[in-house]
N, C-alpha and C positions, 0 to 999 in steps of 0.2 A: 771187803764187805760193801754191799749196796748202801748208799746214803740217799736220804730224801733231801733234795736241794731246795724245793719250794712247793707250797700248796696254795692255790688261789681259788677262791669261790666266786661265783657269779650268780646274780639273782635277776629275774625279769622285772620290768619297771612297775608293774601294777601291784601295790601293797594294800592289804585289806585286814581289818580286824576280824577276829573270829566271829563276832556277831554278824558282820556283813556277809561273810561266807555262809553262815547258818541260815540267814534269811534267804539268800539265793537258792540254797539247797531245798528249803521249804517250798519255794515257788516251783522248782523244776523237778523235784523227785517225789514229793508227796502228792497223793490224790487231792483234788479240790475239796476244801472243807475238812481235811483230815486233822486229827489232833496231833499237834507237833511237840507235845511234851517229851516224848521219848527222844526225838531228834535234839531238842534243846539240851536234854540231860547228857546225851552222848557227846555233844560238842563242848559243853561246859566242863565235862570230866576229862577231856583230852589233854588238858594242860597246855593248850596252844593259844597264844595271844594274837599273833599276826602271821600272815602268810603272803607269799608272792605268787602271781599267776601270769602267764604269757598273754592273756587277753583280759580286758576289763570284764567285770562280772556279767554285764549284759551281753557281751560278745558271745558267751557260751550258748545263748538262745538261738544263735544263727547256725550252730553246728548241726547239720541235718543227717549225719551218718558218719561211718568210720572213715570213708574217703576224705571228707572235708576236714575232719579232725586230724587225720594223719598228714594232710597237706600243711596244716598249721604246724604240726610237730616238726616236719622236715625243715621248714623255713626258720622256725624259732630255734631248733636245736643247732642248726649251723651257726646262727648269729650268736647265740649264747655260748656255744662251744668255742667259737673263735675268741670271744672275750675272755673265757677262762684260760685257754692255752696261752694267749698273748700275755696275760697277767702273770701266769706261772713262770713262763720263760723269762720275762722281764725281771721277776724277783730272783731268779736263779742266775741272772747275768749271762743268759744264753740267747742265741738267735734261732729262728725256725730251721735254718740249714744245719744246725748242730744235732737235730733230732734223728736218731737212728730207728726208733720204734715208736709208733703211735698206736696205742690200744684204746679203743672206744667201747664204752659199755652203756647200755640203756635197756629198759624194759617197757617203756611207755610209748613206743612208736617204732615203725620199721621203715627202712629206706634201702633202695638199691639203684644206683650206687649208694653205699653206706655213708653216714655222716662224716666219718673220718676221711673217706675218699674225696668228698666235697670240700674238705678243709685244706687238703694238701696244697692246691694251687692258691687258694684264698690266703693262706698264711705264708706262702712262699717257702714251703718245705722242699727238700730235694726230691727229684723224681724217683730215686731209688729207696726212699724211706719205706721201711717195713710197716705194714698195717695189720691190725687184728681187731675186727669188730666182734663184739661179744653180746649176745642177747640171751635173756632167760634167767640170769643169776639173781635179778631183783635186788633186794636190799643188801645182800651179802657182797655185791660186786665191788663196792669200794674197797673192802678189805681183800677180797679174792684177787682183784685186779692189781692191787699193791703187791700181793704175794707173787703173782705171776710175773710182774716186772722184775722182782728179785730173782726168780728162777732164770729169767732170760739174761740178766746182767751177771749172774754167776758164771755163765758161759762166755759172756762178751764184756769183760771188765773195763774196756775202753769206751763203751757206748753210753749214749744218753737215751733214756726211755721216758715216754710221757703216757700217763693214764688220764683219759678224759671221760668223765661221767656227765651225762645230761639226762635229767628226768623231768618230764612235763606231766606230772601226775594228774593235774586238773583236766587234761584232755581225755582221761579215761573215766571220769565220773559219769555214771549212767543216769540219764534223764528218765523220769517216770519209773524209777526203781527204788522202792522203799524198803528193800531187803536190809537186814541188820548189817551185812557185810558192806554194802554200798554206803550206808549212812556212817559207819565207822570210818571207812576210807575218806569220805568227805570231811570228817572231823579232824583227821590227822595229817593228810598228805598235802604237800605244797610243791611248787616248781623251783628248780634250781640246777646249777651245774658246778662242777669243780674239776680242776686239773692238778695233777701231781707230777712233778719232775723228779726222776730218780737217776742217779749216776753210778756207774760201775766202780769197782774198788780201786782201779788204777787212776781214777780222776780225783784230784784233791778238792774237797768241798766240805764245808761244815754242814751240819744238820743231823737229824736222827739217823742212826744206823739200824738197818734191818738185820737182826741176829738170826732169826729162824721163823718159819711159818708152819702152820698145821691146818689141814682141811679135814672136816669130819661130816660124813653123811649119817643121818639117823634113819633106821629101818621103818618101813610102813608109815611114812609121814608125808607121802606125796600129796595127800588131800588137804594138808594143813594150810597151804598158802600157794597162790599162783593166779592164773587167769583162766576163765572160760571165754574163748574167743568166738565171737559171733558177728552178725551183720552190723551191730552197733559198736563193735570194737572190743576192747578188753574189759570184761566184767570180772571184778575182783573176787577171788576166793580167799577168805580170811576166817579161819576156824577159831572159835573161842578157846580151843585147846592149846594155842601157841604158848602161853605161859607155862602150861603143864609140861610141854615138851622141853622147854628151857629148864624147868625145875628138874626134870628126869635126867638130863644128859650134861648140861653145861659145866657144872662144878667139877665133875670127874675129869672132863676133857681139859679144862683150864689147869687144874692141879697137876695132872699128869704131864702136860706140856711144860709147865713151869719147872716141875721137879727135874725134868731132863736137863735143865740149865741151872740147877742148884738154887732155884728160887721157890718161894711160896707167895700166895696172894698178898700177904702183908708186906712183902718186899717191893711190890709194884708201886712206883711213885706216882704214876699217872695212868688212868684208865681212859682209853679213847674208845668209847662205846657208841655204836649206832643207836639213835633214839627211836626204837621201835614203837614206843607208846608207853603210857604210864604203867600198865600192868606188867609189861615185859621188863621195864627198867626196875620196878620194884622187886620182881622175881630175881633178876640178876644181882641186885644188891643183897637180897636175902640169901641166895644159895652160895654166893662167894663171901658172905659175911664182910662186906665192904664197910669201911668206916664212914661216918657222916661226911658228906661233901665230896666223896670220891667221884660221883657222877655229876657234879654241879655243872660242868661245861656242857655235858650232854643234855641235861634238863634245860639249860638256858637256850641251847640251839633248838630244842623242840618247841619251846615257848616262842622264840623269835621268828622261826621260819617254818615250823612244822617238820614232818618226816619227809625228807627229800629222796627217799629210797636210796639208791646206791651212792648218791652225792653226799648224803648226810654225814657219814663217818669221816669223809674227807674235810667237811666243814668243821667237824669237831676236832680233827687233828690240827687244822690250821689255827683254830681258836686256842687249843692247848699250847701250841708253840708260841703264839703271840701274847696270850694273856697269862699263862702260868709260868712261862720262861723256865722250863725244867733245868735242874742242875746237871751239868755234864757228867756222864757216866751212870746216871740213874736209869733203872729199867722202866719201860712202859709197855702196856699191852693194848693193841688195837684189835677190836673184835666186832664182828657183825654176824647176823643170821639171816637166812632167806629161804626161798622156795627150794624144796628138795626132800625134806627140810634139812638144812645144813648149817654149819658154823665155820667161820674162818678166823684163825688167830694169827696175829703178827706180833712177834716179840721185838721191841725196839730198845735201843740204848741211846739215850740223849747225848 
C-alpha cells in the first residue's frame, strides 16, 4: 500500500491580522464613503485571526490587471513551491533525484511552462521525471491529488511521487468589487503551499498508509463554486448554498465509504478536514455527528492561516501527524470539497 512519508507546509513572509486585512479590503473593494459594517461582520465571523500573503498589503494597490497579478503568481509560486518540496523531501530522507512523479495543483494562477516544469531544474530533479500539472480542482485538490498519487503508486510500487500545491488566493481578490462573494473570499482565503511525499508499497517507510479513496460528483451543482474569468482575473463564484449541498450529500457518502471497510464514523480516530469556512465545518460536524474536538486541528488551521484552498487539507494533515501523534493502526479520514461541486475521501491507517 501507498504510504505518506512526509508533508511540509510553506507560507509567504507577510503575516497580517484579520483586522489589517479587513481595513485593506475596505480601502480597495468598497466604494468611497460606503458603510463597512457588513464587511466588518463578515470578516469577524470568518473565525480567522491571521493570514499570510505574497505581497505586503500596500503592494496590492500596484496590481493593475490580470497580467501583472499573474506575473507575481508565477514568481512567487515557483519560490514557495521550491521551499515546500525541498522541506518535504528532506523530512522524508530523500533527494530530488529520487522523485519519479511530480504532480502540481493550483487554481489561483496559470503558467506555461507550468510551475512544476520550472521547478525540475531548480530543484535538481531527473530529466525523465514525470510531471502532471492540474488546474481547476480548487479546494478539493489537496485530497484529490493525494488520491491520484495513490492510484499511480498502486501501478508503480517502487516509485516516489510528490504532490505540490501552491495557492496564492490574495492575488485573486477583486478591487472595486463589493459583491458578497468577493467580500466573503477576502474574509477567508490566504496564501500558502504544501508538498506531500508518497512512496509505493515496495519501499519501506513509516507514515500513514492510504487504504482507499473515493471521488464523488454532485449533480447540478456547477454554479455553486468556481471562477468567472475576465480581464481582471479570477472573480470568485461562491454560492451561499454550499453548506446545503454538504448537508444533502456528505453524510451518506462518508458512511457508505467507511462501511465498505467495516468502519463507522465513530471508529475514525482522526478527521483531516479541509477548512472551508465556519458554516461548512459546522455542517460537517452536524451531519456526521462528530464528537466535540474532532475538527480542532482544522479549526486551528483556519484561525492561524485562513483557507489556503488546495493547500489547506495538507497543512491539516501535517498538523495532525505532528500534534496529535495518532496511534499506529488507527483509522483516519482525509476529506475535502471543491468546484464541481464534488468531494474527495481518502481513508488512512496510521
